[in-house]
Residue, then its C-alpha position, 0 to 999 in steps of 0.5 A: q066741639v061748639q062753634l060760636v058766631e057773634s054779631g052786632g058790635g060797633l060804635v055808639q054814643p054814650g047813652g045809646s044802645l046795641r044788641l049783640s047776638c051769638a049763634a051756637s052750632g055743633r055738639i050742644f048738650s044740656p045743661n049749659f050756660m050761654g053768655w057774654f064776657r068782655q075784655a077792655p085793654g089792659k084788663q082781665r076778661e070779665l063776666v057780663a051776663r050769662m043764662r042757663d038753658g033753664g032760664f037762670t041768669n046772672y049779671s055783673d053788678s056794673v051792667k045790671s038794670r042796663f043790659t038784658i040777656s035772653r036766649d032762644n034755645a030752639k035756635n041755640t042763640v043768645y042775645l045781649q041788649m045793651n042800653s044806656l051805654k057808657p064809655e067804660d063799657t068799651a071792650v071786646y065782647y066774647c060769646n061764651f058757651r059752657r057745658l056744665t057736665s064737663q065745665m068745658d068752655y067755648w069762645g067766639q071770636g069777639t066783637q068790638v063795642t066802642v062807646s064814644s062821642 
């Protein structure tokens, strides 16, 4: 099992910034992905960004150039720096850990990000 604890959500004005953090604990095996998904009301959960333990990253087209994902493998922690936030970024953001050998997914409890003036 893998446990994920998220922090950093909140309310921010359009154009502002937020940083999300997610710490993983438990049976952390490589290779793996750690990343972020989001779900807005009435919409499906979608990938925002994810990062392999080896460094490979991929981003949703909607957040490229505005969001940056990073991770500290020694701390089993992934970060999402979100800049130039837009109202359409409003969603519950979920941390995800995927064990690549088994394709097993683990999820955090979610953190609300609201972009509004």
